[in-house]
N, C-alpha and C positions, 0 to 999 in steps of 0.2 A: 504494500500500500504506500503510495507516494504522497498522499494528501490526508491531513487530519480530519476525519469525519466519522460519523456513525450511521449505520443503517437501522432504521426504526419504522414502526407503523405510522402511516399517515393519520393524523387526527382531524376531527371535524374543523378545528380552528385553522387548519392548514389549507383549507379549500381555496381561499383567495390566492395564495402563493402558487398552488398547483395550477390554477387557471392561468396565471401570468406566464408560467413556464410553458404550458400548452400553447398559448398564443404566440409566444416568442419563438417557438420552434415549429409552428403549425403549417407553414407553407413549404412542404417538402424539405423540412429541416431549417428553413429560414423564417424570419420574423414576419408574422401576419400584418403587423402595423405598417409595413412599407408597401403592402399590396393594394390597399384601398378596397379590399373585398368585404371584410367584416370588422367593424370597430367595437362590437359588443363582445367582451370577453366571456360573459356568462353564456351567451348563445353559442359561441364557438365551443366552449367547454361542454355544453349539453351534447354536442355531437361526439366528442372524443374522450372525455374523462369523467364526467359527472356521474354517469351510471355506476362505475366501479367504486367511486368514493362513497356513494350513498347506499348501494345495494350489495356490494361485495367487498367491503373494506378489509376483510381478513386477508385479501390477496393484494393489498396495496402497501408499498413501502416507499420511503424516501431516503435520500442521502442528505445528512444535515451536518453543517459545521457551525458550532455555536447555535444561534437562532436562525440561521440562514439555510433554506432548502436549496440544494444545488441541482437536484434532479430527482426523478421518481420513476417507478415502474408500477403499472396497474395491470391486473390480469383476471382471467376467469379460468377455472379448470374445465368448464363445460360450455363450449361455444353455442351448441344448439339450444341449451336452456337460456343462455344469455341473450341470444337473438330474440327469443319469445318474450323475455322479461323486458328487453329494451323497447320493443314495440309497445308493450303495455304501459311502461313507466315513463319513457323518455319522449316518444313521438308526440304526445299531447303537449309536453313542455316545449319542445322545439317549435311546434306550429304556433302555440300561443305566444311565445316570446318573439317569434319572427313577425307575426301580425302586429303585435303590440308596438314593436319598434320600427315597423314598416321596412324591415331589412329585405324582405323578399323582393318588393318592388324596386327599391333603390339599387340593390346588387344586380338585379336582372337588367335594369336600365344601363348601368355603368359597365357591367361585365356580362353580356348576353350569353346565356347557356350555363354559366357557372352554378347558379342556384338550382337550376333543373338537374344538373349532374349531381350536385351534392344531395339533393332530396332523393334522387333516384338511387344513389349508392346507399343511403341510410335506410330509406323506406322500401324502395323496390328491391334492393339487394337482400334485405332481411326477410322479405316475404317470398322469395324464390328459393329453390332447392339449394342447400349449402354446397360448397365445393366438395369434390370427392375426397380430398385429403383430410377432411374433418374427422373421418373415422380413425385415421392413424395419428392425427395431431389434434385431438379434441380441445385442447386448451389454446388460448391466445393471449398476447400481451401487447402493451404499448409502453415504450420507454422513451423518456426525454431528459436530457441534461442541458443546462444552460450553456450556451456556446463558450463563454469565458472560462468554463471549467472543463472543457474537453481536454483529453490527453492526460488526465490526472488519475486514471483508474476508477473513476466514479461509475461509469457505465458498466464496466466489468463487475465491480462489486455489487451493484444493483442486480445485474443479470444473474450472477452466480447465486445470490441470495434467493432470488425468485425461483430459479431452476431447482435448487435444493428443496424449497417449499413445495413445488409442484410434484417432485418425486415423493415427498412425504404424503401427498394427497393421493398417490397411486396413479398419477396421470402418465399415460404411455408416450405422449408426444405433445409438443406445443408449436404453434405457428405464429407468424406476425405478417403484417402487410406494410409495404413501403413503396417507394417509387424509384425509378432509375435516376431521378434528379438528386436524390439524397445520397451523394457519393460517400460522405463520411460514415453514414449509417451502414451502407452496403459493406464497406470494408470491415466495420466492427462486427456485423453479423457473421460474416465469413470467418473472422478470427475466433468467434465464439462457437463455431462448428455448425451453424445453420446452413442448410442446402436449399437451393432454389426449387420451388415446387411448381411454379407457373408464372406466366406473365400475360398481360393484355393491355391494349392501348387505353389511355384515359381519355374519355370523351370530354370535349369542351374544357380543356385545361386553361388555367389563367394565362393571360398574355405573358409571353416570355418562356413558357413551359410547353410549347407545342412539341408533339412527338414523344412526350414523357410516357413511360410504360408503368403500369401498376404491377408490382411484384409481390409474390408470396414466398416466404421462406419457412422451413420447418426444421425441427430438431427432435430426434427420438430421445426419450428419457429412460 
C-alpha cells in the first residue's frame, strides 16, 4: 500500500460525497461538469449509484483518508434481482426528478439523442433479457476513484476488498461495464484479471465520443 487510507463501509452520511465522485468520473471516466449534459448530481446518481447505497449497502465500501473519501466501489451479488428491484425502486425516482427539473427537455434540446439513449439503457435494457454471461458472472460492480488519487493503489485495494467479499457470499463470477473511451479503467481491469466478454456500439454518444464501444468484462471467482 503506497497511500495512507482505510477501506470501510459507506455510511448514509457519505451519500453526498459519493454522488460528487460519481459525477466527476461519470463521462467515460471524465468529469460530467464539463459536458453540459446533466448538472443535477442527484439525478445522475439515481442512474448509477443511489440504488446500491440505499438498497444494498452491505456491498458498498469506500477508501477514506482522514475524513476524505477518495473512491468507492458498489456492487450486487445478484444482477437479475437487482435489475427487478431497480425498476421498482429507482425508475419512478428518475422520471420524477427528470420532470421536476425539466432535464429531459433541456438535455434533449442541447444534446439530441443522449437522453433517449440513457433512458433506453436504464429502462429498456432492464426490461429485456439479460446478457448470456449473467449466468456465469451473476454479480456486478461499479468502481470510481477521484482522478487526483489515481496511481496510488486505491482502486486495487477497493477491488480486492470487494472480490474477497463476493467470494464470501458464494458468488461464482462478477462482471462490470465500461467503454472503450475509458482507457485508464481498461488497463486497470486487465491488470486485475478481468476478461472481455463482449462489446457493442453506443448509440447517440455525447459529442466528442463518436464511435465509442460499450464493453463488458468478467472475472471468475
